[in-house]
C-alpha positions, -999 to 999 in steps of 0.1 A, spaced: 264 606 53 243 575 61 247 546 84 267 525 59 275 547 29 300 575 33 311 601 8 328 574 -13 304 545 -10 300 516 15 335 507 25 351 484 51 370 452 56 355 425 34 332 400 52 337 419 84 323 454 79 311 449 44 297 414 38 283 392 11 248 396 26 251 434 24 260 431 -13 230 409 -20 207 433 -3 221 463 -22 215 444 -55 180 433 -44 169 468 -36 184 485 -67 170 459 -90 135 463 -75 137 501 -71 146 510 -106 123 484 -121 94 496 -100 101 533 -105 106 530 -143 80 503 -148 105 482 -168 132 456 -163 161 475 -148 196 475 -164 226 479 -141 263 478 -151 289 465 -127 327 469 -126 353 457 -101 390 462 -92 415 433 -88 412 426 -51 402 390 -43 369 398 -26 357 418 -56 347 386 -73 326 376 -43 308 410 -42 303 409 -79 284 376 -78 265 387 -47 254 419 -64 244 400 -95 224 375 -74 205 403 -57 198 422 -89 186 391 -108 163 380 -79 146 414 -82 142 410 -119 171 433 -131 197 424 -157 233 428 -145 259 438 -172 294 428 -160 324 449 -172 348 427 -151 381 443 -140 378 480 -149 382 515 -135 357 535 -115 356 563 -142 349 537 -169 318 525 -151 307 561 -146 312 568 -184 294 536 -195 265 541 -171 259 575 -187 265 569 -224 249 534 -226 217 544 -208 220 522 -178 196 529 -149 225 529 -125 261 517 -121 280 499 -94 318 499 -88 333 474 -64 365 489 -51 381 504 -19 402 527 -41 437 531 -25 430 509 6 447 476 11 434 444 -4 415 432 26 392 462 24 366 467 -2 337 490 -11 306 494 -32 301 527 -50 267 535 -64 263 558 -95 231 573 -109 220 573 -145 243 602 -153 274 584 -139 274 607 -108 275 596 -72 240 584 -63 218 609 -45 214 608 -7 177 600 -8 182 568 -28 211 558 -6 190 561 25 164 539 10 191 513 3 201 515 39 166 511 51 163 479 31 196 466 45 182 472 80 149 455 73 127 486 73 115 480 38 101 447 23 103 440 -15 90 411 -35 111 385 -53 108 383 -91 91 351 -103 84 350 -140 106 380 -148 139 369 -131 169 388 -144 201 376 -161 238 385 -163 253 398 -195 291 398 -202 298 435 -210 335 437 -217 323 457 -247 317 486 -223 353 486 -212 365 485 -248 342 515 -256 357 534 -228 392 527 -240 382 540 -275 368 571 -258 401 578 -241 421 573 -272 398 596 -292 404 625 -268 441 628 -276 451 656 -300 487 644 -304 507 613 -312 529 601 -283 555 588 -308 591 589 -295 579 596 -259 591 571 -233 564 569 -206 563 549 -173 531 537 -158 525 523 -123 491 506 -124 492 496 -87 483 460 -95 448 474 -98 421 483 -122 443 503 -146 462 471 -153 437 461 -180 434 496 -197 463 521 -193 490 504 -213 467 497 -243 458 534 -244 494 547 -244 505 520 -268 477 530 -292 488 566 -291 523 557 -301 542 559 -268 570 536 -258 553 524 -227 570 509 -196 547 494 -170 554 484 -134 532 467 -108 510 451 -134 507 415 -121 477 416 -98 471 385 -78 441 396 -57 463 405 -27 489 430 -40 467 459 -51 482 491 -37 508 471 -18 540 492 -19 530 506 -53 509 531 -72 501 567 -63 504 560 -25 540 547 -29 552 568 -58 588 566 -48 592 534 -69 580 552 -101 603 581 -93 633 558 -93 620 539 -124 616 571 -144 651 583 -136 668 549 -140 652 544 -175 655 580 -186 618 583 -193 601 615 -203 574 612 -176 557 587 -154 521 583 -142 509 565 -111 473 554 -104 455 541 -74 435 508 -71 405 519 -90 424 545 -112 403 575 -103 434 594 -93 468 601 -109 500 615 -96 528 622 -121 566 621 -121 587 644 -142 618 635 -161 639 644 -131 620 621 -108 601 649 -90 565 642 -79 538 663 -97 508 664 -74 472 672 -81 479 708 -72 505 710 -99 481 694 -124 454 720 -116 479 748 -123 494 732 -154 461 724 -171 443 755 -157 468 778 -173 467 758 -205 429 762 -206 432 799 -198 457 805 -226 432 789 -251 402 807 -238 387 775 -225 387 782 -187 351 791 -181 347 816 -153 385 819 -152 384 796 -122 396 762 -110 381 743 -80 404 732 -52 398 719 -17 409 736 15 439 712 17 455 725 -15 489 739 -9 493 777 -4 519 776 -32 492 767 -57 472 798 -48 502 820 -51 510 806 -85 474 810 -97 474 845 -84 504 853 -106 487 842 -138 454 858 -129 434 826 -124 407 826 -97 397 796 -75 370 782 -53 378 762 -22 356 733 -11 356 708 17 379 678 13 365 652 -10 360 649 -48 322 648 -41 323 684 -29 346 694 -58 321 680 -83 291 696 -66 308 730 -70 315 723 -106 278 713 -113 265 744 -95 289 770 -110 298 756 -144 335 755 -135 353 730 -158 384 720 -139 388 709 -103 404 684 -80 425 674 -50 462 674 -42 459 636 -40 454 634 -78 416 633 -80 412 656 -110 378 662 -127 375 675 -163 338 681 -163 336 685 -201 344 648 -204 335 630 -172 316 632 -140 344 618 -117 381 618 -113 399 597 -139 436 589 -135 442 578 -171 424 608 -185 445 630 -163 477 615 -176 465 620 -212 458 656 -204 493 661 -190 507 646 -221 486 670 -242 501 700 -224 536 687 -227 533 681 -265 513 713 -272 538 735 -254 568 714 -262 579 715 -226 588 689 -200 567 683 -170 594 699 -148 592 731 -168 554 732 -167 553 726 -129 582 750 -120 560 780 -111 542 761 -83 566 763 -53 551 743 -24 552 759 10 563 738 40 533 723 58 529 710 93 496 691 102 489 678 137 459 659 149 445 666 184 421 641 200 393 661 217 362 654 238 340 674 215 350 686 181 324 714 179 332 726 214 369 727 207 367 743 173 342 770 184 358 779 217 363 817 216 399 815 229 407 789 202 391 811 175 411 840 188 444 820 187 436 810 151 429 846 141 461 857 157 482 832 137 463 842 105 470 879 111 507 873 118 511 851 87 494 876 64 501 869 28 530 846 35 511 816 48 479 803 62 463 783 90 435 758 87 417 742 116 390 716 108 372 686 122 380 650 111 350 634 94 356 600 109 375 605 142 372 626 174 400 647 161 407 684 153 433 689 126 455 720 129 475 728 98 499 757 90 517 765 58 545 791 59 580 798 47 597 773 70 590 742 90 600 760 121 574 787 116 548 761 109 556 741 140 555 773 162 521 784 151 505 749 151 518 743 186 505 777 198 470 768 188 472 733 202 484 747 235 452 769 237 430 738 230 449 720 258 446 749 283 409 751 277 405 715 287 393 701 253 418 673 251 404 638 253 415 620 284 
């Protein structure tokens, strides 16, 4: 990770951590860099979510791009996966999404995508950061100043793409959508309506300040109640930029990303479509998912937390399905990033193909109780690699055997070690987590 850009872009509080000037400089550099490298006028496509500051950053990025001679194509309010898709299929030199995903309205972010709609490579990101810090000088365009182009056509093309992927009519299905007052607001209902569903939508009145506020995939309890009260067949909740999806079955139960990986992984296996007979998970997937996959003979890889690492595994191995418990699910046959709306369409496909409810499809995945505690330490490497701590972790792992697991990992953003245990009961989890934390404490690793 660089100075400004993390695994999910340059993110922070608008006009405090991430400013208008940052956005201009990002646009300035990208417009010059791709024009210079490709020896032509650069074409860059931009999308944004509904938070108020997204308009400011959109105009700033466009200003930067145009002053470097690039043309900026504006998709307006749209989802992260739609920008990734259009960047790839419409031959843009790069794509930019303005969003802080599931964060509150006062945060924002700038995500950079390469020509293939994938997260931009580290080498280019570091050059952008060098320009922000004044380490690189670039000229202003004079006779070849760029322009902006209204590109709502791109969003419409993406909607058509989603509709084209459905193999079934949704007629007679009653579906609830929680669009989180975010980017899915302008897309999701139209897709489900076009496929014949009777669509009920909540949290679809964005005002610039209510994105993710007590709604969407991070507050799914509202959709749970809505599905039950209205006797719907299923519900789907998205986050602010709609790159993740969590589901609600007809009984009001939450269907997580782990359930989705099981449901669609088994569906692919049954049709001979699961290449390598494997799905890609992160280390935070629940132990119950692995037990369920074992029973149906599906293998799995485990990556570090982050959809970036899931996608890297898929590119390197050819695996076709991967994701996180939070609902970032990647179907690599179709897209390069998690796509909440696509995920909901895929769940509908399995329901209709198998003529089963979501609750029936998810039933084999029985989640194990989980206890996760964070420990603030003086040095994360010292604490995690201490021989006595390692011995304590191994002892817990040996005692749990095949009936649970322990995971100890460093936080990527805080001076924190995370100790997590999954087992048959909360009491067992608490006991083993506390036993490891006690060793960390005894060895003097605690901060303060």
